[in-house]
KOLPA-144154 format. One record per residue (C-alpha): residue number from 1; residue in three letters; z, y, x. Coordinates in steps of 0.1 Angstrom, whole numbers, m for minus. Layout:
N
k	r	w	v	u
NUM	ALA	Z	Y	X
...
//
This chain:
78
k	r	w	v	u
1	MET	511	750	899
2	SER	498	762	933
3	ARG	471	746	953
4	VAL	493	728	977
5	CYS	493	691	986
6	GLU	526	676	973
7	LEU	529	651	1002
8	THR	518	670	1033
9	GLY	522	707	1023
10	LYS	486	715	1031
11	LYS	475	748	1015
12	ALA	448	775	1016
13	MET	439	792	1048
14	VAL	425	827	1052
15	GLY	394	835	1072
16	ASN	362	855	1072
17	ASN	327	853	1057
18	VAL	304	863	1085
19	SER	269	875	1076
20	HIS	239	874	1098
21	ALA	245	910	1107
22	MET	281	900	1117
23	ASN	297	918	1088
24	LYS	331	902	1080
25	THR	348	900	1046
26	LYS	379	881	1038
27	ARG	377	847	1021
28	LYS	399	817	1014
29	PHE	395	781	1026
30	ASN	412	761	998
31	ALA	426	726	1004
32	ASN	405	698	990
33	LEU	430	686	963
34	ILE	427	659	937
35	LYS	451	647	910
36	LYS	458	609	914
37	ARG	481	583	900
38	PHE	499	560	924
39	TYR	518	528	916
40	ILE	551	525	936
41	PRO	562	489	936
42	GLU	597	496	949
43	GLU	605	517	919
44	ASP	581	498	896
45	LYS	566	529	882
46	TRP	535	551	883
47	VAL	536	587	896
48	THR	509	614	894
49	LEU	505	635	925
50	LYS	483	664	936
51	VAL	472	653	971
52	ALA	446	664	997
53	THR	417	640	1002
54	SER	428	636	1039
55	THR	462	625	1026
56	LEU	445	600	1003
57	LYS	428	585	1034
58	THR	462	582	1051
59	ILE	477	566	1019
60	ASN	448	540	1019
61	LYS	455	533	1056
62	VAL	493	530	1058
63	GLY	504	527	1022
64	ILE	520	550	996
65	SER	555	539	1005
66	ALA	552	549	1041
67	VAL	537	583	1032
68	LEU	564	590	1006
69	LYS	591	581	1032
70	GLU	576	604	1058
71	ALA	572	633	1032
72	LYS	609	629	1022
73	SER	619	631	1059
74	LYS	599	662	1064
75	GLY	613	678	1032
76	PHE	581	681	1011
77	ILE	597	660	983
78	LYS	633	655	972
//
């Protein structure tokens, strides 16, 4: 499975390593992903999702139900 947040679609970005001499080489900035289990009370079940830590903060703030609803409306999950 790719390194993409399942709720927001965040993925790796491409940039440069820049040395002191200003030499530039390509590098990747990976998303900070973790695998986490969430309980969804509406469906009365547990789901395991790979989410970015920034998404985890949003889930803690507004709740898993609101985040899932928004992700469905944006088309990240079916």
